[in-house]
HTML snippet that shows the backbone in 3Dmol.js (N, CA, C, O; Angstrom):
<script src="https://3Dmol.org/build/3Dmol-min.js"></script>
<div id="view" style="width:600px;height:400px;position:relative"></div>
<script>
const pdb = `
ATOM      1  N   UNK A   1      -5.947 -16.555   4.584  1.00  0.00           N
ATOM      2  CA  UNK A   1      -6.167 -15.155   4.894  1.00  0.00           C
ATOM      3  C   UNK A   1      -7.425 -14.970   5.742  1.00  0.00           C
ATOM      4  O   UNK A   1      -8.526 -15.412   5.415  1.00  0.00           O
ATOM      5  N   UNK A   2      -7.175 -14.286   6.851  1.00  0.00           N
ATOM      6  CA  UNK A   2      -8.245 -14.025   7.809  1.00  0.00           C
ATOM      7  C   UNK A   2      -8.318 -12.596   8.185  1.00  0.00           C
ATOM      8  O   UNK A   2      -7.303 -11.963   8.476  1.00  0.00           O
ATOM      9  N   UNK A   3      -9.590 -12.043   8.182  1.00  0.00           N
ATOM     10  CA  UNK A   3      -9.702 -10.620   8.569  1.00  0.00           C
ATOM     11  C   UNK A   3      -9.442 -10.440  10.089  1.00  0.00           C
ATOM     12  O   UNK A   3      -9.709 -11.321  10.906  1.00  0.00           O
ATOM     13  N   UNK A   4      -8.922  -9.284  10.400  1.00  0.00           N
ATOM     14  CA  UNK A   4      -8.634  -8.910  11.784  1.00  0.00           C
ATOM     15  C   UNK A   4      -9.839  -8.896  12.673  1.00  0.00           C
ATOM     16  O   UNK A   4      -9.723  -9.185  13.864  1.00  0.00           O
ATOM     17  N   UNK A   5     -11.033  -8.560  12.125  1.00  0.00           N
ATOM     18  CA  UNK A   5     -12.263  -8.544  12.940  1.00  0.00           C
ATOM     19  C   UNK A   5     -12.537  -7.153  13.570  1.00  0.00           C
ATOM     20  O   UNK A   5     -13.625  -6.882  14.077  1.00  0.00           O
ATOM     21  N   UNK A   6     -11.523  -6.306  13.514  1.00  0.00           N
ATOM     22  CA  UNK A   6     -11.817  -4.960  14.006  1.00  0.00           C
ATOM     23  C   UNK A   6     -11.572  -3.951  12.989  1.00  0.00           C
ATOM     24  O   UNK A   6     -10.840  -4.200  12.031  1.00  0.00           O
ATOM     25  N   UNK A   7     -12.146  -2.819  13.143  1.00  0.00           N
ATOM     26  CA  UNK A   7     -11.944  -1.747  12.133  1.00  0.00           C
ATOM     27  C   UNK A   7     -13.257  -1.510  11.384  1.00  0.00           C
ATOM     28  O   UNK A   7     -14.312  -2.039  11.735  1.00  0.00           O
ATOM     29  N   UNK A   8     -13.136  -0.652  10.283  1.00  0.00           N
ATOM     30  CA  UNK A   8     -14.177  -0.316   9.508  1.00  0.00           C
ATOM     31  C   UNK A   8     -14.005  -0.536   7.941  1.00  0.00           C
ATOM     32  O   UNK A   8     -14.934  -0.348   7.156  1.00  0.00           O
ATOM     33  N   UNK A   9     -12.834  -0.918   7.587  1.00  0.00           N
ATOM     34  CA  UNK A   9     -12.581  -1.177   6.158  1.00  0.00           C
ATOM     35  C   UNK A   9     -12.881  -2.647   5.827  1.00  0.00           C
ATOM     36  O   UNK A   9     -12.576  -3.554   6.601  1.00  0.00           O
ATOM     37  N   UNK A  10     -13.491  -2.848   4.644  1.00  0.00           N
ATOM     38  CA  UNK A  10     -13.784  -4.117   4.071  1.00  0.00           C
ATOM     39  C   UNK A  10     -13.300  -4.148   2.694  1.00  0.00           C
ATOM     40  O   UNK A  10     -13.105  -3.137   2.019  1.00  0.00           O
ATOM     41  N   UNK A  11     -13.094  -5.489   2.261  1.00  0.00           N
ATOM     42  CA  UNK A  11     -12.806  -5.592   0.873  1.00  0.00           C
ATOM     43  C   UNK A  11     -13.936  -6.292   0.219  1.00  0.00           C
ATOM     44  O   UNK A  11     -14.326  -7.389   0.619  1.00  0.00           O
ATOM     45  N   UNK A  12     -14.484  -5.643  -0.822  1.00  0.00           N
ATOM     46  CA  UNK A  12     -15.745  -6.092  -1.420  1.00  0.00           C
ATOM     47  C   UNK A  12     -15.358  -6.835  -2.746  1.00  0.00           C
ATOM     48  O   UNK A  12     -14.584  -6.318  -3.552  1.00  0.00           O
ATOM     49  N   UNK A  13     -15.885  -7.980  -2.926  1.00  0.00           N
ATOM     50  CA  UNK A  13     -15.629  -8.764  -4.137  1.00  0.00           C
ATOM     51  C   UNK A  13     -16.764  -8.626  -5.151  1.00  0.00           C
ATOM     52  O   UNK A  13     -16.533  -8.768  -6.352  1.00  0.00           O
ATOM     53  N   UNK A  14     -18.010  -8.346  -4.677  1.00  0.00           N
ATOM     54  CA  UNK A  14     -19.104  -8.159  -5.580  1.00  0.00           C
ATOM     55  C   UNK A  14     -20.249  -7.569  -4.885  1.00  0.00           C
ATOM     56  O   UNK A  14     -20.328  -7.616  -3.658  1.00  0.00           O
ATOM     57  N   UNK A  15     -21.178  -6.992  -5.650  1.00  0.00           N
ATOM     58  CA  UNK A  15     -22.529  -6.494  -5.252  1.00  0.00           C
ATOM     59  C   UNK A  15     -23.472  -7.004  -6.179  1.00  0.00           C
ATOM     60  O   UNK A  15     -23.463  -6.574  -7.333  1.00  0.00           O
ATOM     61  N   UNK A  16     -24.339  -7.924  -5.794  1.00  0.00           N
ATOM     62  CA  UNK A  16     -25.232  -8.596  -6.690  1.00  0.00           C
ATOM     63  C   UNK A  16     -26.633  -8.414  -6.158  1.00  0.00           C
ATOM     64  O   UNK A  16     -26.880  -8.226  -4.967  1.00  0.00           O
ATOM     65  N   UNK A  17     -27.615  -8.489  -7.209  1.00  0.00           N
ATOM     66  CA  UNK A  17     -29.048  -8.434  -6.827  1.00  0.00           C
ATOM     67  C   UNK A  17     -29.590  -9.761  -6.639  1.00  0.00           C
ATOM     68  O   UNK A  17     -30.691  -9.854  -6.097  1.00  0.00           O
ATOM     69  N   UNK A  18     -28.929 -10.878  -7.036  1.00  0.00           N
ATOM     70  CA  UNK A  18     -29.472 -12.142  -6.928  1.00  0.00           C
ATOM     71  C   UNK A  18     -28.737 -12.904  -5.741  1.00  0.00           C
ATOM     72  O   UNK A  18     -27.513 -13.019  -5.683  1.00  0.00           O
ATOM     73  N   UNK A  19     -29.595 -13.392  -4.837  1.00  0.00           N
ATOM     74  CA  UNK A  19     -29.074 -14.038  -3.586  1.00  0.00           C
ATOM     75  C   UNK A  19     -28.290 -15.361  -4.018  1.00  0.00           C
ATOM     76  O   UNK A  19     -27.236 -15.659  -3.456  1.00  0.00           O
ATOM     77  N   UNK A  20     -28.801 -16.093  -4.965  1.00  0.00           N
ATOM     78  CA  UNK A  20     -28.153 -17.290  -5.454  1.00  0.00           C
ATOM     79  C   UNK A  20     -26.706 -17.044  -5.963  1.00  0.00           C
ATOM     80  O   UNK A  20     -25.814 -17.847  -5.689  1.00  0.00           O
ATOM     81  N   UNK A  21     -26.492 -16.005  -6.655  1.00  0.00           N
ATOM     82  CA  UNK A  21     -25.157 -15.630  -7.178  1.00  0.00           C
ATOM     83  C   UNK A  21     -24.316 -15.207  -5.996  1.00  0.00           C
ATOM     84  O   UNK A  21     -23.171 -15.647  -5.889  1.00  0.00           O
ATOM     85  N   UNK A  22     -24.792 -14.424  -5.156  1.00  0.00           N
ATOM     86  CA  UNK A  22     -23.954 -13.991  -4.003  1.00  0.00           C
ATOM     87  C   UNK A  22     -23.574 -15.152  -3.131  1.00  0.00           C
ATOM     88  O   UNK A  22     -22.429 -15.246  -2.689  1.00  0.00           O
ATOM     89  N   UNK A  23     -24.534 -16.064  -2.867  1.00  0.00           N
ATOM     90  CA  UNK A  23     -24.267 -17.319  -2.071  1.00  0.00           C
ATOM     91  C   UNK A  23     -23.158 -18.138  -2.738  1.00  0.00           C
ATOM     92  O   UNK A  23     -22.232 -18.585  -2.062  1.00  0.00           O
ATOM     93  N   UNK A  24     -23.244 -18.341  -4.090  1.00  0.00           N
ATOM     94  CA  UNK A  24     -22.252 -19.143  -4.799  1.00  0.00           C
ATOM     95  C   UNK A  24     -20.869 -18.534  -4.691  1.00  0.00           C
ATOM     96  O   UNK A  24     -19.896 -19.256  -4.478  1.00  0.00           O
ATOM     97  N   UNK A  25     -20.752 -17.158  -4.840  1.00  0.00           N
ATOM     98  CA  UNK A  25     -19.499 -16.519  -4.713  1.00  0.00           C
ATOM     99  C   UNK A  25     -18.979 -16.667  -3.291  1.00  0.00           C
ATOM    100  O   UNK A  25     -17.832 -17.074  -3.107  1.00  0.00           O
ATOM    101  N   UNK A  26     -19.779 -16.353  -2.280  1.00  0.00           N
ATOM    102  CA  UNK A  26     -19.355 -16.527  -0.861  1.00  0.00           C
ATOM    103  C   UNK A  26     -18.823 -17.968  -0.663  1.00  0.00           C
ATOM    104  O   UNK A  26     -17.737 -18.145  -0.110  1.00  0.00           O
ATOM    105  N   UNK A  27     -19.573 -18.991  -1.106  1.00  0.00           N
ATOM    106  CA  UNK A  27     -19.100 -20.312  -0.898  1.00  0.00           C
ATOM    107  C   UNK A  27     -17.703 -20.589  -1.530  1.00  0.00           C
ATOM    108  O   UNK A  27     -16.856 -21.243  -0.921  1.00  0.00           O
ATOM    109  N   UNK A  28     -17.486 -20.062  -2.796  1.00  0.00           N
ATOM    110  CA  UNK A  28     -16.271 -20.308  -3.479  1.00  0.00           C
ATOM    111  C   UNK A  28     -15.122 -19.573  -2.740  1.00  0.00           C
ATOM    112  O   UNK A  28     -14.002 -20.081  -2.706  1.00  0.00           O
ATOM    113  N   UNK A  29     -15.380 -18.408  -2.162  1.00  0.00           N
ATOM    114  CA  UNK A  29     -14.404 -17.735  -1.451  1.00  0.00           C
ATOM    115  C   UNK A  29     -14.095 -18.469  -0.173  1.00  0.00           C
ATOM    116  O   UNK A  29     -12.928 -18.568   0.208  1.00  0.00           O
ATOM    117  N   UNK A  30     -15.035 -18.953   0.460  1.00  0.00           N
ATOM    118  CA  UNK A  30     -14.768 -19.754   1.776  1.00  0.00           C
ATOM    119  C   UNK A  30     -14.042 -21.120   1.441  1.00  0.00           C
ATOM    120  O   UNK A  30     -13.313 -21.641   2.286  1.00  0.00           O
ATOM    121  N   UNK A  31     -14.239 -21.673   0.247  1.00  0.00           N
ATOM    122  CA  UNK A  31     -13.476 -22.859  -0.110  1.00  0.00           C
ATOM    123  C   UNK A  31     -12.035 -22.515  -0.344  1.00  0.00           C
ATOM    124  O   UNK A  31     -11.166 -23.371  -0.176  1.00  0.00           O
ATOM    125  N   UNK A  32     -11.756 -21.312  -0.720  1.00  0.00           N
ATOM    126  CA  UNK A  32     -10.377 -20.853  -0.865  1.00  0.00           C
ATOM    127  C   UNK A  32      -9.737 -20.299   0.465  1.00  0.00           C
ATOM    128  O   UNK A  32      -8.602 -19.822   0.493  1.00  0.00           O
ATOM    129  N   UNK A  33     -10.534 -20.399   1.528  1.00  0.00           N
ATOM    130  CA  UNK A  33      -9.912 -19.965   2.727  1.00  0.00           C
ATOM    131  C   UNK A  33     -10.171 -18.569   3.146  1.00  0.00           C
ATOM    132  O   UNK A  33      -9.538 -18.081   4.082  1.00  0.00           O
ATOM    133  N   UNK A  34     -11.088 -17.893   2.485  1.00  0.00           N
ATOM    134  CA  UNK A  34     -11.417 -16.527   2.797  1.00  0.00           C
ATOM    135  C   UNK A  34     -12.584 -16.518   3.829  1.00  0.00           C
ATOM    136  O   UNK A  34     -13.445 -17.397   3.803  1.00  0.00           O
ATOM    137  N   UNK A  35     -12.591 -15.581   4.670  1.00  0.00           N
ATOM    138  CA  UNK A  35     -13.674 -15.405   5.643  1.00  0.00           C
ATOM    139  C   UNK A  35     -14.672 -14.458   5.125  1.00  0.00           C
ATOM    140  O   UNK A  35     -14.804 -13.343   5.628  1.00  0.00           O
ATOM    141  N   UNK A  36     -15.478 -14.928   3.993  1.00  0.00           N
ATOM    142  CA  UNK A  36     -16.367 -14.000   3.404  1.00  0.00           C
ATOM    143  C   UNK A  36     -17.824 -13.988   3.975  1.00  0.00           C
ATOM    144  O   UNK A  36     -18.306 -15.002   4.478  1.00  0.00           O
ATOM    145  N   UNK A  37     -18.453 -12.905   3.889  1.00  0.00           N
ATOM    146  CA  UNK A  37     -19.824 -12.779   4.314  1.00  0.00           C
ATOM    147  C   UNK A  37     -20.650 -11.885   3.374  1.00  0.00           C
ATOM    148  O   UNK A  37     -20.110 -11.108   2.587  1.00  0.00           O
ATOM    149  N   UNK A  38     -21.916 -12.021   3.482  1.00  0.00           N
ATOM    150  CA  UNK A  38     -22.786 -11.156   2.682  1.00  0.00           C
ATOM    151  C   UNK A  38     -23.475 -10.203   3.494  1.00  0.00           C
ATOM    152  O   UNK A  38     -24.109 -10.565   4.485  1.00  0.00           O
ATOM    153  N   UNK A  39     -23.383  -8.875   3.099  1.00  0.00           N
ATOM    154  CA  UNK A  39     -24.026  -7.771   3.848  1.00  0.00           C
ATOM    155  C   UNK A  39     -24.968  -7.127   2.896  1.00  0.00           C
ATOM    156  O   UNK A  39     -24.639  -6.938   1.725  1.00  0.00           O
ATOM    157  N   UNK A  40     -26.196  -6.766   3.390  1.00  0.00           N
ATOM    158  CA  UNK A  40     -27.159  -6.066   2.649  1.00  0.00           C
ATOM    159  C   UNK A  40     -27.309  -4.656   3.083  1.00  0.00           C
ATOM    160  O   UNK A  40     -27.519  -4.380   4.264  1.00  0.00           O
ATOM    161  N   UNK A  41     -27.203  -3.726   2.122  1.00  0.00           N
ATOM    162  CA  UNK A  41     -27.301  -2.334   2.506  1.00  0.00           C
ATOM    163  C   UNK A  41     -28.712  -1.852   2.107  1.00  0.00           C
ATOM    164  O   UNK A  41     -29.150  -2.057   0.975  1.00  0.00           O
ATOM    165  N   UNK A  42     -29.413  -1.206   3.061  1.00  0.00           N
ATOM    166  CA  UNK A  42     -30.817  -0.792   2.757  1.00  0.00           C
ATOM    167  C   UNK A  42     -30.794   0.306   1.750  1.00  0.00           C
ATOM    168  O   UNK A  42     -31.832   0.519   1.123  1.00  0.00           O
ATOM    169  N   UNK A  43     -29.728   1.036   1.516  1.00  0.00           N
ATOM    170  CA  UNK A  43     -29.702   2.060   0.588  1.00  0.00           C
ATOM    171  C   UNK A  43     -29.775   1.604  -0.865  1.00  0.00           C
ATOM    172  O   UNK A  43     -30.365   2.280  -1.708  1.00  0.00           O
ATOM    173  N   UNK A  44     -29.157   0.425  -1.158  1.00  0.00           N
ATOM    174  CA  UNK A  44     -29.155   0.038  -2.582  1.00  0.00           C
ATOM    175  C   UNK A  44     -29.720  -1.324  -2.829  1.00  0.00           C
ATOM    176  O   UNK A  44     -29.802  -1.724  -3.991  1.00  0.00           O
ATOM    177  N   UNK A  45     -30.127  -2.087  -1.805  1.00  0.00           N
ATOM    178  CA  UNK A  45     -30.825  -3.366  -1.857  1.00  0.00           C
ATOM    179  C   UNK A  45     -29.927  -4.429  -2.541  1.00  0.00           C
ATOM    180  O   UNK A  45     -30.428  -5.490  -2.914  1.00  0.00           O
ATOM    181  N   UNK A  46     -28.627  -4.169  -2.711  1.00  0.00           N
ATOM    182  CA  UNK A  46     -27.725  -5.158  -3.309  1.00  0.00           C
ATOM    183  C   UNK A  46     -27.078  -6.030  -2.162  1.00  0.00           C
ATOM    184  O   UNK A  46     -26.958  -5.591  -1.019  1.00  0.00           O
ATOM    185  N   UNK A  47     -26.703  -7.188  -2.509  1.00  0.00           N
ATOM    186  CA  UNK A  47     -26.028  -8.125  -1.614  1.00  0.00           C
ATOM    187  C   UNK A  47     -24.562  -8.001  -1.831  1.00  0.00           C
ATOM    188  O   UNK A  47     -24.073  -8.388  -2.893  1.00  0.00           O
ATOM    189  N   UNK A  48     -23.791  -7.454  -0.832  1.00  0.00           N
ATOM    190  CA  UNK A  48     -22.409  -7.150  -1.014  1.00  0.00           C
ATOM    191  C   UNK A  48     -21.671  -8.360  -0.429  1.00  0.00           C
ATOM    192  O   UNK A  48     -21.908  -8.722   0.724  1.00  0.00           O
ATOM    193  N   UNK A  49     -20.794  -8.980  -1.192  1.00  0.00           N
ATOM    194  CA  UNK A  49     -19.925 -10.061  -0.778  1.00  0.00           C
ATOM    195  C   UNK A  49     -18.611  -9.328  -0.286  1.00  0.00           C
ATOM    196  O   UNK A  49     -17.935  -8.626  -1.038  1.00  0.00           O
ATOM    197  N   UNK A  50     -18.332  -9.539   0.954  1.00  0.00           N
ATOM    198  CA  UNK A  50     -17.183  -8.803   1.501  1.00  0.00           C
ATOM    199  C   UNK A  50     -16.369  -9.686   2.491  1.00  0.00           C
ATOM    200  O   UNK A  50     -16.814 -10.709   3.012  1.00  0.00           O
ATOM    201  N   UNK A  51     -15.180  -9.197   2.683  1.00  0.00           N
ATOM    202  CA  UNK A  51     -14.239  -9.856   3.619  1.00  0.00           C
ATOM    203  C   UNK A  51     -13.706  -8.746   4.558  1.00  0.00           C
ATOM    204  O   UNK A  51     -13.267  -7.699   4.081  1.00  0.00           O
ATOM    205  N   UNK A  52     -13.739  -8.959   5.826  1.00  0.00           N
ATOM    206  CA  UNK A  52     -13.319  -7.928   6.756  1.00  0.00           C
ATOM    207  C   UNK A  52     -14.273  -7.901   7.911  1.00  0.00           C
ATOM    208  O   UNK A  52     -15.120  -8.789   8.013  1.00  0.00           O
ATOM    209  N   UNK A  53     -14.184  -6.948   8.771  1.00  0.00           N
ATOM    210  CA  UNK A  53     -13.453  -5.683   8.593  1.00  0.00           C
ATOM    211  C   UNK A  53     -11.962  -5.775   8.951  1.00  0.00           C
ATOM    212  O   UNK A  53     -11.511  -6.728   9.588  1.00  0.00           O
ATOM    213  N   UNK A  54     -11.212  -4.746   8.516  1.00  0.00           N
ATOM    214  CA  UNK A  54      -9.746  -4.664   8.701  1.00  0.00           C
ATOM    215  C   UNK A  54      -9.497  -3.445   9.567  1.00  0.00           C
ATOM    216  O   UNK A  54     -10.240  -2.465   9.511  1.00  0.00           O
ATOM    217  N   UNK A  55      -8.468  -3.514  10.351  1.00  0.00           N
ATOM    218  CA  UNK A  55      -8.197  -2.411  11.301  1.00  0.00           C
ATOM    219  C   UNK A  55      -7.447  -1.249  10.482  1.00  0.00           C
ATOM    220  O   UNK A  55      -7.564  -0.061  10.784  1.00  0.00           O
ATOM    221  N   UNK A  56      -6.699  -1.696   9.458  1.00  0.00           N
ATOM    222  CA  UNK A  56      -5.835  -0.558   8.758  1.00  0.00           C
ATOM    223  C   UNK A  56      -6.065  -0.721   7.250  1.00  0.00           C
ATOM    224  O   UNK A  56      -6.444  -1.792   6.777  1.00  0.00           O
ATOM    225  N   UNK A  57      -5.843   0.293   6.561  1.00  0.00           N
ATOM    226  CA  UNK A  57      -5.884   0.324   5.077  1.00  0.00           C
ATOM    227  C   UNK A  57      -4.772  -0.622   4.508  1.00  0.00           C
ATOM    228  O   UNK A  57      -4.950  -1.257   3.469  1.00  0.00           O
ATOM    229  N   UNK A  58      -3.689  -0.679   5.193  1.00  0.00           N
ATOM    230  CA  UNK A  58      -2.635  -1.599   4.708  1.00  0.00           C
ATOM    231  C   UNK A  58      -3.087  -3.062   4.760  1.00  0.00           C
ATOM    232  O   UNK A  58      -2.815  -3.838   3.844  1.00  0.00           O
ATOM    233  N   UNK A  59      -3.743  -3.406   5.787  1.00  0.00           N
ATOM    234  CA  UNK A  59      -4.293  -4.824   5.859  1.00  0.00           C
ATOM    235  C   UNK A  59      -5.381  -5.052   4.777  1.00  0.00           C
ATOM    236  O   UNK A  59      -5.399  -6.104   4.139  1.00  0.00           O
ATOM    237  N   UNK A  60      -6.299  -4.052   4.568  1.00  0.00           N
ATOM    238  CA  UNK A  60      -7.285  -4.222   3.545  1.00  0.00           C
ATOM    239  C   UNK A  60      -6.672  -4.293   2.143  1.00  0.00           C
ATOM    240  O   UNK A  60      -7.156  -5.039   1.292  1.00  0.00           O
ATOM    241  N   UNK A  61      -5.661  -3.558   1.915  1.00  0.00           N
ATOM    242  CA  UNK A  61      -4.967  -3.496   0.624  1.00  0.00           C
ATOM    243  C   UNK A  61      -4.287  -4.771   0.318  1.00  0.00           C
ATOM    244  O   UNK A  61      -4.273  -5.265  -0.810  1.00  0.00           O
ATOM    245  N   UNK A  62      -3.693  -5.315   1.414  1.00  0.00           N
ATOM    246  CA  UNK A  62      -3.016  -6.696   1.234  1.00  0.00           C
ATOM    247  C   UNK A  62      -3.986  -7.778   0.903  1.00  0.00           C
ATOM    248  O   UNK A  62      -3.696  -8.642   0.075  1.00  0.00           O
ATOM    249  N   UNK A  63      -5.189  -7.755   1.560  1.00  0.00           N
ATOM    250  CA  UNK A  63      -6.203  -8.613   1.190  1.00  0.00           C
ATOM    251  C   UNK A  63      -6.728  -8.486  -0.276  1.00  0.00           C
ATOM    252  O   UNK A  63      -6.945  -9.472  -0.980  1.00  0.00           O
ATOM    253  N   UNK A  64      -6.913  -7.205  -0.676  1.00  0.00           N
ATOM    254  CA  UNK A  64      -7.343  -6.957  -2.053  1.00  0.00           C
ATOM    255  C   UNK A  64      -6.319  -7.516  -3.002  1.00  0.00           C
ATOM    256  O   UNK A  64      -6.691  -8.200  -3.956  1.00  0.00           O
ATOM    257  N   UNK A  65      -5.051  -7.262  -2.790  1.00  0.00           N
ATOM    258  CA  UNK A  65      -4.025  -7.821  -3.709  1.00  0.00           C
ATOM    259  C   UNK A  65      -4.035  -9.317  -3.742  1.00  0.00           C
ATOM    260  O   UNK A  65      -3.770  -9.907  -4.790  1.00  0.00           O
ATOM    261  N   UNK A  66      -4.320  -9.940  -2.668  1.00  0.00           N
ATOM    262  CA  UNK A  66      -4.330 -11.475  -2.660  1.00  0.00           C
ATOM    263  C   UNK A  66      -5.558 -11.924  -3.454  1.00  0.00           C
ATOM    264  O   UNK A  66      -5.454 -12.859  -4.248  1.00  0.00           O
ATOM    265  N   UNK A  67      -6.720 -11.285  -3.265  1.00  0.00           N
ATOM    266  CA  UNK A  67      -7.907 -11.665  -3.972  1.00  0.00           C
ATOM    267  C   UNK A  67      -7.705 -11.452  -5.463  1.00  0.00           C
ATOM    268  O   UNK A  67      -8.121 -12.291  -6.261  1.00  0.00           O
ATOM    269  N   UNK A  68      -7.102 -10.396  -5.842  1.00  0.00           N
ATOM    270  CA  UNK A  68      -6.752 -10.107  -7.264  1.00  0.00           C
ATOM    271  C   UNK A  68      -5.856 -11.156  -7.910  1.00  0.00           C
ATOM    272  O   UNK A  68      -6.001 -11.567  -9.062  1.00  0.00           O
ATOM    273  N   UNK A  69      -4.921 -11.547  -7.059  1.00  0.00           N
ATOM    274  CA  UNK A  69      -4.067 -12.608  -7.480  1.00  0.00           C
ATOM    275  C   UNK A  69      -4.761 -13.940  -7.720  1.00  0.00           C
ATOM    276  O   UNK A  69      -4.375 -14.714  -8.596  1.00  0.00           O
ATOM    277  N   UNK A  70      -5.798 -14.191  -6.917  1.00  0.00           N
ATOM    278  CA  UNK A  70      -6.588 -15.358  -7.071  1.00  0.00           C
ATOM    279  C   UNK A  70      -7.642 -15.244  -8.162  1.00  0.00           C
ATOM    280  O   UNK A  70      -8.411 -16.189  -8.338  1.00  0.00           O
ATOM    281  N   UNK A  71      -7.726 -14.153  -8.900  1.00  0.00           N
ATOM    282  CA  UNK A  71      -8.654 -13.951  -9.929  1.00  0.00           C
ATOM    283  C   UNK A  71      -9.933 -13.213  -9.648  1.00  0.00           C
ATOM    284  O   UNK A  71     -10.820 -13.141 -10.498  1.00  0.00           O
ATOM    285  N   UNK A  72     -10.031 -12.673  -8.472  1.00  0.00           N
ATOM    286  CA  UNK A  72     -11.216 -11.963  -8.084  1.00  0.00           C
ATOM    287  C   UNK A  72     -11.056 -10.460  -8.323  1.00  0.00           C
ATOM    288  O   UNK A  72      -9.945  -9.941  -8.226  1.00  0.00           O
ATOM    289  N   UNK A  73     -12.146  -9.755  -8.632  1.00  0.00           N
ATOM    290  CA  UNK A  73     -12.141  -8.283  -8.785  1.00  0.00           C
ATOM    291  C   UNK A  73     -12.516  -7.714  -7.460  1.00  0.00           C
ATOM    292  O   UNK A  73     -13.677  -7.843  -7.073  1.00  0.00           O
ATOM    293  N   UNK A  74     -11.631  -7.097  -6.733  1.00  0.00           N
ATOM    294  CA  UNK A  74     -11.959  -6.640  -5.339  1.00  0.00           C
ATOM    295  C   UNK A  74     -11.590  -5.161  -5.246  1.00  0.00           C
ATOM    296  O   UNK A  74     -10.693  -4.644  -5.912  1.00  0.00           O
ATOM    297  N   UNK A  75     -12.361  -4.525  -4.359  1.00  0.00           N
ATOM    298  CA  UNK A  75     -12.114  -3.111  -3.983  1.00  0.00           C
ATOM    299  C   UNK A  75     -12.209  -2.949  -2.475  1.00  0.00           C
ATOM    300  O   UNK A  75     -12.899  -3.673  -1.758  1.00  0.00           O
ATOM    301  N   UNK A  76     -11.453  -1.933  -2.054  1.00  0.00           N
ATOM    302  CA  UNK A  76     -11.490  -1.668  -0.552  1.00  0.00           C
ATOM    303  C   UNK A  76     -12.566  -0.591  -0.310  1.00  0.00           C
ATOM    304  O   UNK A  76     -12.605   0.413  -1.021  1.00  0.00           O
ATOM    305  N   UNK A  77     -13.399  -0.790   0.650  1.00  0.00           N
ATOM    306  CA  UNK A  77     -14.498   0.104   0.995  1.00  0.00           C
ATOM    307  C   UNK A  77     -14.341   0.575   2.475  1.00  0.00           C
ATOM    308  O   UNK A  77     -15.169   1.341   2.970  1.00  0.00           O
TER     309      UNK A  77
END
`;
const viewer = $3Dmol.createViewer("view");
viewer.addModel(pdb, "pdb");
viewer.setStyle({}, {cartoon: {color: "spectrum"}});
viewer.zoomTo();
viewer.render();
</script>
């Protein structure tokens, strides 16, 4: 599964305050073929493990469903 690279929607798998935990999750996602990245938001200081961006909500929802099927708790943002 690869993100389209355009758009503004992302699928978030976690928001963590510990860099080590976020790095471990990102590595696990990458091992499963996901193009995951960590984004930090200045508003909340958390490390957001996300996949995307996606051009359409339909694409983001499809990725969310795949992640849930693989055992991850994911949301579209």
